[in-house]
Every structure is written in structure tokens, then in C-alpha cells.
C-alpha positions in Angstrom: 92.5 125.7 139.0 92.2 124.0 136.0 93.8 125.7 133.0 91.3 127.7 130.5 91.1 127.4 127.2 89.1 129.5 124.5 88.1 128.9 120.8 87.7 132.5 119.2 85.8 132.8 115.9 87.5 135.4 114.0 86.0 136.9 111.1 89.2 139.3 109.9 91.0 139.6 108.2 89.8 136.3 106.9 87.2 134.1 108.8 89.3 131.6 111.2 89.3 130.2 114.5 91.6 130.6 117.2 92.5 128.0 119.7 94.2 129.4 123.0 95.2 127.5 125.8 96.6 129.0 129.1 99.8 127.9 129.5 102.5 129.5 132.1 100.5 132.4 132.8 99.9 133.8 128.9 97.3 132.1 126.5 99.2 129.9 123.7 97.3 130.4 120.5 97.0 128.7 117.1 95.0 130.5 113.9 93.3 127.4 112.7 91.8 128.7 109.3 89.5 125.6 108.6 87.9 125.3 111.9 88.2 122.4 114.7 88.6 118.9 112.7 85.4 116.6 113.2 87.0 113.5 112.0 89.8 111.2 112.9 91.5 111.3 109.7 91.2 114.6 108.2 93.3 117.1 110.3 93.4 120.9 110.4 96.2 123.3 109.8 97.2 124.9 113.2 99.5 128.3 112.8 101.0 129.1 116.0 101.0 132.9 116.7 102.1 135.2 119.6 100.8 134.4 122.9 97.7 136.5 124.4 97.6 137.8 127.7 95.1 135.9 130.2 92.3 138.8 129.6 92.4 137.6 126.5 90.2 134.6 127.0 87.2 136.7 127.8 87.5 139.4 124.7 84.9 139.5 121.9 84.5 142.7 119.5 82.6 143.2 116.6 84.7 141.1 114.4 85.5 138.2 117.0 83.4 136.0 119.3 83.8 132.9 121.5 82.8 129.3 120.0 83.6 127.8 122.6 85.3 127.9 126.5 86.3 126.2 129.2 89.1 124.5 130.5 91.7 122.0 129.4 93.2 119.0 130.1 97.0 117.6 129.0 97.5 114.4 128.3 100.6 113.4 127.1 103.4 115.5 125.3 106.8 115.2 123.6 108.9 117.6 122.1 106.7 117.6 118.5 103.1 116.6 120.1 100.9 117.7 122.3 97.8 115.7 123.4 95.1 117.3 125.5 91.5 117.9 126.2 88.9 120.0 125.9 86.3 120.3 128.4 84.0 122.8 127.2 80.6 123.7 126.7 80.2 121.1 124.0 81.4 118.3 125.8 84.9 116.6 126.3 87.2 116.7 123.1 90.5 115.1 122.8 93.1 116.6 120.2 96.2 116.2 119.9 98.7 119.2 118.6 101.6 117.9 115.9 104.6 120.1 114.9 105.5 119.2 111.7 108.5 121.6 111.6 106.8 124.4 110.2 103.5 124.8 111.0 101.6 122.6 113.6 98.7 120.1 112.2 95.1 119.7 114.7 94.2 116.0 114.8 91.2 114.8 116.3 92.2 111.7 118.6 91.0 108.5 117.4 89.9 107.3 120.9 86.6 109.6 121.1 83.3 108.1 122.3 81.5 106.8 119.4 84.0 107.3 116.8 85.8 104.0 115.7 85.8 104.4 112.0 88.7 106.0 110.8 86.7 106.8 106.9 83.8 108.0 108.6 83.6 111.3 107.5 82.2 113.4 104.7 85.3 115.0 102.3 84.7 118.4 101.1 85.3 117.7 97.3 84.8 119.7 94.4 84.0 118.4 90.9 84.7 118.3 87.2 84.3 116.5 83.8 86.9 114.4 82.2 86.9 112.1 79.1 85.3 109.3 81.3 82.7 110.9 83.3 82.3 113.5 86.2 85.5 113.9 88.5 85.9 114.3 92.7 88.8 116.2 93.4 90.0 117.9 96.7 91.5 121.1 96.4 93.7 122.0 100.1 94.9 125.8 100.0 97.8 127.3 102.1 97.0 130.0 104.8 97.7 133.0 102.5 95.0 131.7 100.0 97.0 131.1 97.5 100.2 129.7 95.8 101.9 127.9 93.3 99.9 124.9 92.2 100.5 120.9 92.6 99.0 118.3 92.0 99.1 115.3 93.6 98.8 111.6 92.4 96.5 109.3 95.0 97.9 105.8 95.2 96.3 102.4 94.8 94.0 102.7 98.1 91.9 105.9 96.5 90.9 109.4 97.5 90.2 109.6 101.1 90.5 111.2 104.2 94.6 110.1 104.4 95.5 112.1 101.1 93.2 115.0 102.2 95.7 115.2 105.4 98.8 114.8 103.7 97.1 116.9 101.0 96.8 119.9 104.0 100.0 119.4 105.0 101.5 120.2 101.5 99.2 123.3 101.5 100.5 124.3 104.8 104.2 124.9 102.7 102.6 127.8 100.7 100.6 125.6 98.0 97.3 125.0 96.3 97.1 121.2 95.9 94.8 119.3 93.6 94.2 115.8 94.7 91.5 114.3 92.2 90.0 110.6 91.9 91.9 108.7 89.5 89.2 105.8 89.8 86.4 107.8 89.0 85.4 105.4 86.4 84.7 102.9 88.8 82.7 105.3 91.3 82.9 108.0 93.7 85.4 108.2 96.5 83.0 107.2 98.9 81.8 104.1 97.1 85.6 103.0 96.5 87.2 103.6 100.6 87.9 101.0 102.3 85.4 99.9 104.8 87.2 98.5 107.0 90.8 99.4 108.9 93.7 99.1 106.9 96.1 98.7 110.0 94.2 96.0 111.5 96.0 92.3 110.6 94.7 91.4 107.2 92.5 94.1 105.9 94.8 95.8 103.9 95.4 92.5 101.8 91.5 92.0 101.9 91.0 95.5 100.5 93.8 95.1 97.7 91.9 92.2 96.4 89.5 93.9 94.7 91.9 97.1 93.4 93.3 95.2 90.6 90.4 95.7 88.3 90.6 99.4 89.0 94.3 100.0 88.0 93.9 97.7 85.1 90.9 99.8 84.0 93.3 103.0 84.0 95.1 102.4 81.0 97.9 104.6 79.8 95.8 106.3 77.0 93.2 106.7 80.0 95.2 108.5 82.3 97.0 110.7 79.6 94.0 111.6 78.6 92.8 112.3 82.3 95.7 114.5 83.4 95.4 116.7 80.3 92.3 117.4 82.3 93.6 117.8 85.5 96.5 119.8 84.7 93.9 122.2 83.1 91.9 122.2 86.1 95.0 122.8 88.4 95.9 126.0 86.6 92.4 127.2 86.3 92.1 127.2 90.3 91.4 130.6 91.4 93.8 130.4 94.3 96.7 129.2 92.2 99.4 131.7 91.0 101.4 131.3 87.9 101.6 128.3 85.6 104.9 126.6 87.0 103.3 123.5 89.3 104.9 120.5 91.2 104.0 117.2 91.4 103.5 114.1 93.8 102.6 111.1 93.5 102.7 107.5 95.5 102.4 104.1 94.7 101.0 103.5 91.1 100.6 107.8 91.5 104.6 107.8 91.3 104.0 106.2 87.6 101.6 109.0 86.6 103.7 111.7 88.0 106.7 110.6 85.8 104.6 110.8 82.3 102.9 114.1 83.7 105.7 115.9 84.2 107.5 114.1 80.5 103.8 115.7 78.9 104.4 119.1 80.2 107.7 120.1 80.7 107.1 123.7 80.2 104.9 124.1 83.3 106.0 120.8 85.8 109.4 121.8 87.5 109.1 119.7 90.5 108.0 115.9 90.5 108.6 113.4 93.4 107.4 109.8 93.4 107.2 107.8 96.7 107.3 104.1 96.9 106.0 103.8 93.3 106.1 100.8 91.4 106.5 99.9 87.7 108.6 102.9 86.8 110.7 101.2 84.7 109.1 98.1 82.3 110.1 96.6 79.3 106.7 97.9 77.5 106.6 100.5 75.0 104.6 103.0 77.5 107.1 102.3 80.2 106.4 105.7 82.7 110.8 106.2 82.8 110.7 106.7 79.2 108.6 110.0 79.9 111.6 111.2 81.4 113.2 112.2 78.3 110.9 114.8 77.4 110.5 116.0 81.0 112.6 119.4 82.4 111.8 118.9 86.0 114.0 118.4 89.0 112.7 114.4 90.2 113.1 113.2 93.7 112.4 109.8 94.3 112.3 107.9 97.1 111.8 104.0 96.8 110.9 101.7 99.2 113.1 98.6 100.2 113.4 95.1 98.8 110.1 96.1 96.7 109.5 93.7 94.1 107.4 96.1 92.2 110.4 98.5 92.1 113.6 96.5 92.4 117.2 97.8 92.7 118.0 97.1 89.0 114.5 99.2 88.2 116.2 101.9 90.5 119.1 101.7 88.1 117.4 102.1 85.1 115.5 104.9 86.2 118.7 106.7 87.5 120.4 106.1 83.9 117.1 107.7 82.4 117.5 110.8 84.3 121.0 111.1 84.0 120.5 110.5 80.0 118.0 113.4 80.2 120.8 115.8 82.3 118.1 116.4 85.0 118.7 117.2 88.7 117.6 114.2 90.8 117.4 111.9 93.8 116.7 108.5 93.6 117.0 106.6 96.8 116.0 103.6 98.3 114.6 104.5 101.7 116.5 101.6 103.9 113.6 99.3 106.1 110.9 101.4 104.6 108.1 98.9 102.9 106.0 99.5 100.2 103.1 102.0 101.5 105.4 103.6 104.3 103.6 107.1 103.9 100.2 105.9 104.4 99.6 106.8 107.8 96.3 104.4 107.5 97.7 101.1 106.6 99.6 98.7 108.2 102.5 99.6 106.1 103.3 102.9 107.0 107.0 103.8 108.6 107.4 107.2 110.3 110.9 107.0 109.3 110.3 106.8 106.1 107.1 108.9 105.5 108.7 112.1 107.1 111.9 111.8 105.4 109.3 112.2 102.3 107.9 115.1 103.4 111.4 116.7 104.3 112.5 116.0 101.0 109.2 117.2 99.2 109.0 120.2 101.1 112.6 121.0 100.4 111.9 120.3 96.5 109.2 122.9 96.2 110.7 125.9 98.0 113.9 125.1 95.7 111.6 124.9 92.1 108.4 126.7 93.0 108.6 129.5 95.5 
């Protein structure tokens, strides 16, 4: 007999779904606060909860109904991942449960009938006004519904499902994460998203041919004015607790993280930049000059053999951190290419990406909790 599954729609204490899989005579269970993932690049947080007796497979009450049920099939598994298919009333759907070390992520696998575009998703975004127009942004909230704020600065590829997946992972640690579209002057997130699969040969390089003008348009003056608005928007979110915040940025976002920490030293207590480029230049507005006024603890994880951040620049950045008397980690990740954290591109490196998440989680735990 095939093992059963049930998906409960649970209304209390907060609306959420409970995914339950029969295994070893019990129902292993995960609470899924935002429901099952509906696209391949927008994972959902899944919080492991206690096992339930098998009679719970048919249980309902005034606060709990059955959204789907049937049987499930194990496709693959290891210590960190469980790949399975649900055979329910809505058909057959394949998912993966991924253990992040603290909670789980529920992922809709790419090899689904009719799903071929990793960017085929309607993102749930808020909007607010900034000096250059209307900004779209994503807000990721923790299972508790509230927590300290984190401002995430995107890479040059832009606001897209991969960034949202990363923000949701950070939020699962207990933080409210705001991820704005930094290129809002050039178009909406949907308009600027890659149309091809950047994991395929040549696609990333082709996409970046059109990125240069956007980056050039985002001058230091413009980004500084924008960041002030992003900061106030973050602090104004109902779910954000307190006025001490963290920040993390990728690629060009690492530059903005550095300037943000210097501009708001009373608020920014943790700042991290991964595979950042151009953090040290000979220009008056070089990002590393902002470190002199910062009070945050910094973590930088640099790409290896990165022409935009060579060893001498890493050393100069370290000297600036030392001169400011700040607690900091400033290291090159061996063999990690520029863009190593982005799983939707050909530059992704699991070792570097997971190291960045480990160091980021520890940084926020030291400073924001």
C-alpha cells in the first residue's frame, strides 16, 4: 500500500498549511506558512513540527480542513534533501524538501509538466515612492510574523524569484527582509527580468550585455537618495521590530551595503557583502570610504580571481575596516566565481553559497537577536 499524504488548511493560530507525509507509521509534518510553492524559483518556508498519529490523515475540525490528500512517492533523498511526488486530487506534483540546517525549504522542482521557464512567476510585491518614481519591493516575513529588519540589495541581474527565495531563507531565521528593485528607473521587475535561463551556456553573458546602462544610470547620488527611502520604508513596515537593522548585498549590492552602513551608523548593526565588485576604487566616492563612519560588524565574502575585486582591493578594504576599529570578516572564498551565490545562473557554486548563508546567519544572530 502506498504511503498517504494530507495537506491541511489550518486557520489557527495563524492561517497556514500543514503538509503531512506517512513515514514509519506516523505522519511527518511541516507547517508551511505561505502555502505550497507555485513556481520553480519561489521556495516556501516549511517548519518541521511534531509527528502526528495516522488517524490525523482524515482529521478535520472548525479550524482545519483538508485541502488535498492522496498518496506520495519517494523519488530521491539524502541527509539534506527529500524529493517526492504527491498524487492528490489536483494531479501529480513533484516537490523537494531541503534542510537548511535550521528549518526547511519546500521547492517545486523544475521538471514539472508545462513548467520550463525558471522566471515564469508573478511575484508578490509592494510599491512605494522614491526620488525616481515608484519602487517595487518584496517583503519576506519570519514564521513568527515579526522581527528585526534586514535590507537586501540585489545583484545586477535584478529583482527576480531567486532573490525572493534567498530573502525567504533569511526571513526563516527570524527577520523581516525588504528587497527593492534598485533599477526601478529603468523598468519594472518583470520587464527587466531575464527572459532566458541563465544557467545555460552563453545566456548569462548575453543578458549582461544589456545590464551596463542600468548600472551606469544608478549613480552614487541616486543610490544614496534611494537608500534613505529604502531605510525608512524598512523601519516603517508593521512587522519590523526595533530600529537596529541588518543588511546584505550581492555583486553591486555589496557596494550599496557598505555605503548604507556608513550613512546610518546608529541603525545598521550588521552588514554583509558577497562577491562584491568595485568596493575599492581611486574615486572620491569609493564605497570603502564609507566604512570610516560605520559602526556595524561587517562580513565580506569575496569571489576568487575576481577582476572587479583583486587581492590588493581586498587588502585595502581590510585596512579601512581596521582603521575604523570595526569587527569584521574579510575573506576570499577559494575557487568561488563572481556570482557564486546565485543558483539561477551558471556561476553558482554550492560551497561558496552555503558558506555565505552560514556566515550571514551567524552575523545576524550575534548582532540582531
